[in-house]
C-alpha positions as CSV (number, residue, x, y, z in Angstrom):
1,M,43.6,-38.4,-49.0
2,T,44.4,-38.7,-46.4
3,S,47.9,-39.0,-45.7
4,L,48.9,-42.2,-43.8
5,P,51.0,-41.8,-40.0
6,E,55.1,-42.2,-40.4
7,K,55.7,-45.0,-38.8
8,T,58.8,-43.8,-35.2
9,V,62.3,-45.7,-36.1
10,K,63.5,-46.8,-32.7
11,E,66.6,-45.7,-32.5
12,R,69.1,-48.6,-31.5
13,S,72.9,-48.7,-30.1
14,P,76.1,-50.3,-31.5
15,L,77.2,-53.3,-28.8
16,Y,78.1,-52.2,-25.8
17,P,78.8,-54.0,-22.1
18,V,76.0,-52.8,-20.0
19,F,77.5,-54.2,-17.2
20,S,81.3,-53.2,-15.7
21,I,84.1,-56.5,-15.9
22,N,83.2,-58.1,-12.4
23,E,79.7,-57.8,-12.5
24,T,79.6,-59.7,-15.4
25,L,82.1,-62.1,-13.7
26,S,79.4,-62.1,-11.2
27,F,77.4,-63.8,-13.7
28,V,79.8,-65.6,-14.9
29,Q,80.9,-67.5,-11.5
30,E,76.9,-68.4,-11.7
31,I,76.9,-70.5,-14.5
32,V,80.6,-71.8,-13.2
33,K,78.3,-73.5,-10.4
34,I,76.5,-75.0,-12.4
35,G,79.1,-76.9,-14.7
36,G,80.9,-74.1,-16.8
37,K,79.5,-76.4,-19.8
38,K,76.3,-76.8,-22.4
39,V,73.8,-75.4,-20.4
40,S,70.0,-73.7,-20.9
41,V,69.8,-70.5,-20.2
42,E,66.4,-70.8,-19.0
43,T,67.9,-73.2,-16.7
44,V,70.6,-69.6,-15.7
45,A,67.9,-67.6,-14.9
46,T,66.4,-69.6,-13.0
47,V,69.6,-70.0,-10.4
48,I,70.0,-66.4,-10.4
49,G,66.3,-65.5,-10.0
50,M,65.1,-63.4,-13.0
51,S,63.4,-64.5,-16.2
52,I,64.7,-65.1,-19.7
53,K,62.3,-61.8,-21.2
54,T,63.9,-59.2,-19.1
55,N,66.4,-56.6,-20.4
56,S,68.5,-56.8,-17.7
57,F,68.6,-60.4,-18.2
58,K,69.5,-60.4,-22.2
59,S,72.0,-57.3,-21.3
60,K,73.5,-59.7,-18.7
61,I,74.1,-62.2,-22.2
62,S,74.9,-60.2,-24.3
63,T,77.9,-58.4,-21.9
64,A,79.8,-61.7,-21.2
65,K,79.8,-63.0,-25.4
66,Q,80.9,-59.1,-25.4
67,F,83.8,-59.1,-23.0
68,G,84.9,-63.4,-24.7
69,L,83.6,-65.3,-21.3
70,I,80.5,-67.2,-22.8
71,R,80.0,-68.3,-26.6
72,G,76.3,-70.2,-27.5
73,S,72.9,-70.9,-29.5
74,G,70.1,-72.4,-29.7
75,G,68.9,-71.2,-25.6
76,A,72.3,-72.7,-24.4
77,V,75.6,-71.4,-23.6
78,E,79.1,-72.6,-21.7
79,L,81.5,-70.5,-20.8
80,T,84.7,-70.1,-23.0
81,D,88.4,-70.9,-22.2
82,L,89.5,-67.1,-21.9
83,A,86.5,-67.2,-19.1
84,K,88.2,-70.0,-18.0
85,R,91.1,-68.5,-17.8
86,I,90.6,-66.0,-15.4
87,V,88.3,-68.6,-13.3
88,Y,91.3,-71.2,-12.9
89,A,93.9,-68.4,-13.2
90,V,97.4,-70.3,-12.2
91,S,98.4,-66.5,-11.5
92,D,97.7,-62.8,-10.0
93,Y,99.6,-61.8,-13.1
94,D,98.2,-65.1,-15.5
95,K,94.9,-63.3,-14.9
96,Q,95.9,-59.3,-14.8
97,K,96.6,-60.3,-18.7
98,T,93.8,-62.7,-19.1
99,L,91.6,-59.6,-18.1
100,V,93.3,-56.8,-20.3
101,E,92.3,-59.7,-22.9
102,C,88.7,-59.5,-21.7
103,F,88.3,-56.4,-22.1
104,L,89.4,-55.3,-25.3
105,S,87.3,-58.5,-26.7
106,A,84.5,-56.2,-26.7
107,P,83.7,-54.0,-29.8
108,L,83.6,-51.4,-27.9
109,Y,85.8,-51.1,-25.8
110,R,89.2,-52.1,-27.5
111,K,88.7,-48.8,-30.3
112,I,88.2,-46.3,-27.6
113,A,91.5,-48.1,-25.3
114,E,92.7,-48.2,-29.2
115,R,92.7,-44.6,-29.6
116,Y,93.9,-43.5,-25.6
117,E,96.3,-46.1,-25.2
118,N,98.9,-43.3,-23.5
119,Q,96.1,-40.8,-22.9
120,A,94.3,-39.6,-20.7
121,V,90.6,-40.4,-21.4
122,P,88.0,-37.7,-20.9
123,P,85.5,-37.5,-18.0
124,V,82.0,-39.7,-18.4
125,D,79.9,-37.2,-19.7
126,K,83.0,-36.2,-22.9
127,L,82.9,-39.4,-23.5
128,G,79.5,-40.2,-24.0
129,N,79.3,-36.8,-26.2
130,I,81.8,-37.9,-28.7
131,L,79.9,-42.5,-27.8
132,L,77.2,-40.6,-29.4
133,L,78.7,-38.7,-32.2
134,E,81.4,-41.1,-33.5
135,Y,80.5,-44.5,-32.8
136,G,76.4,-44.7,-33.3
137,V,75.5,-45.0,-29.3
138,T,72.8,-43.1,-28.7
139,K,71.9,-40.2,-27.4
140,S,69.8,-42.9,-24.1
141,A,72.5,-45.4,-23.8
142,K,75.5,-42.8,-24.0
143,D,75.8,-42.3,-20.5
144,T,75.8,-45.5,-19.3
145,A,78.2,-46.6,-22.3
146,A,81.0,-44.2,-21.3
147,G,80.1,-45.1,-17.4
148,K,80.8,-48.7,-16.9
149,F,83.8,-48.2,-20.0
150,I,85.5,-46.6,-17.4
151,E,84.1,-48.3,-14.3
152,S,85.4,-52.1,-16.4
153,A,89.2,-50.4,-17.3
154,E,89.6,-49.8,-13.4
155,Q,88.6,-52.5,-12.1
156,I,91.2,-55.0,-13.8
157,G,93.9,-52.3,-12.9
158,I,94.6,-50.8,-16.7
159,L,93.1,-46.7,-16.1
160,K,95.7,-45.3,-14.1
161,N,94.8,-41.8,-13.1
162,G,92.3,-40.8,-16.0
163,I,95.3,-42.3,-18.5
164,I,95.2,-46.2,-19.8
165,F,98.0,-47.9,-19.7
166,L,97.0,-51.9,-21.9
167,D,100.3,-52.8,-20.8
168,A,101.2,-56.0,-18.7
169,D,104.1,-55.4,-16.3
170,E,104.9,-58.0,-14.2
171,D,106.1,-55.9,-11.5
172,F,104.5,-53.0,-12.4
173,E,103.0,-50.6,-8.7
174,S,99.9,-48.6,-9.2
175,P,101.0,-45.1,-9.4
176,P,100.4,-42.7,-6.5
177,V,97.4,-41.6,-7.0
178,P,96.8,-37.3,-7.6
179,P,95.6,-35.3,-4.9
180,E,92.4,-35.2,-4.2
181,S,90.1,-32.3,-5.5
182,S,89.6,-30.6,-2.5
183,D,93.2,-31.1,-1.6
184,L,93.3,-28.7,-4.8
185,D,90.9,-26.4,-4.2
186,S,92.8,-25.5,-1.4
187,V,96.2,-25.0,-2.5
188,A,98.8,-23.3,0.2
189,P,102.5,-21.8,-0.2
190,V,103.6,-24.1,3.6
191,Q,104.6,-22.0,6.0
192,Q,107.7,-23.3,7.8
193,S,108.8,-22.4,11.2
194,K,111.7,-21.0,12.9
195,A,112.7,-23.7,15.0
196,A,112.2,-26.4,11.7
197,P,115.8,-27.2,10.3
198,P,116.3,-26.2,6.7
199,P,114.4,-28.8,4.2
200,Q,117.5,-31.2,2.5
201,E,118.8,-30.5,-0.7
202,E,116.5,-33.6,-2.6
203,S,118.9,-35.6,-4.9
204,G,117.7,-36.4,-8.2
205,Y,118.1,-34.4,-12.2
206,R,116.8,-30.5,-11.3
207,F,114.5,-29.2,-14.2
208,T,114.5,-25.9,-13.4
209,I,111.4,-23.2,-14.8
210,P,112.6,-19.1,-13.8
211,T,109.6,-16.7,-13.5
212,L,108.4,-13.7,-14.3
213,S,109.2,-12.5,-10.7
214,G,113.0,-13.6,-10.6
215,S,112.2,-17.1,-8.4
216,M,112.1,-20.1,-9.5
217,A,109.9,-23.0,-9.8
218,H,111.5,-26.7,-9.4
219,I,110.2,-30.0,-11.1
220,I,112.9,-32.8,-9.3
221,I,113.2,-36.1,-11.9
222,P,114.6,-39.1,-9.7
223,Q,117.8,-40.5,-9.8
224,D,116.8,-44.3,-10.2
225,V,114.2,-43.4,-13.0
226,T,113.7,-45.5,-15.8
227,E,112.0,-44.6,-19.6
228,K,108.5,-46.1,-18.7
229,D,108.6,-43.8,-15.6
230,L,109.9,-40.8,-17.5
231,D,106.8,-41.3,-19.7
232,F,104.3,-41.4,-17.5
233,I,105.6,-38.3,-15.7
234,T,104.6,-36.8,-18.9
235,L,101.6,-38.4,-18.3
236,Y,100.5,-37.3,-16.0
237,I,101.4,-34.0,-15.5
238,Q,99.5,-33.0,-19.4
239,N,96.9,-35.2,-17.6
240,M,97.4,-33.0,-13.7
241,L,99.2,-29.4,-14.4
242,P,96.4,-28.0,-16.1
243,T,94.2,-28.4,-13.1
244,F,96.3,-27.6,-10.8
245,I,97.4,-24.6,-12.5
246,S,93.7,-23.5,-12.7
247,N,92.8,-24.3,-8.5
248,L,95.9,-22.7,-6.8
249,K,94.6,-18.9,-9.5
250,E,91.9,-19.5,-7.8
251,A,93.2,-19.7,-4.5
252,L,95.8,-16.3,-5.4
253,E,93.1,-14.5,-6.0
254,T,90.9,-15.0,-2.7
């Protein structure tokens, strides 16, 4: 008896944003131009020069819905209140808060953001593997899903130096940018000119670490530090110090 060939089951991913928030907001702006109220998807596709049958257009609609920016069924879509609060924002702070809400409206993004809140997010390749193994995202989609998550988080300002911060702060200032890898790779002790005046003692809280060679390593925390500053310093050291030490060891070996 001849056995029938097995049917190939197409692998499917759970929903994930295929486009970044900025890309999706550009798409939403096209709907705004049409009027923002209920409009057929055929009209939207015509305006942006795409076919409703393409996967790219379907992904734009799907991503905008995941971010909570549009709603609709039966071949028509319209802007949500969330989208209007972004498009017609009354202040930068309100817009920022709404963008975070938009980001967290995507179910997959909320899971990842809450998992890594106040922690370092893995790089794209590692995050992609986590999405594959723990969230059911397919192998072919995992890197796109991971990359767009990181890209969107950076665009709305909640990913700072690789760490996710979800609390909106009206007076929040962007943390200092970590040194580029080229700077870390070329770590070298600073040579001081004999004619140069001695460095002034920095004021603040000094944390001293003795070394086996007898010298001291120092970390100085400024006097006007806040509790939020201390939390960030802790996360920053956890995230960046291992890389700095690793590159310093390589520099000492050369």
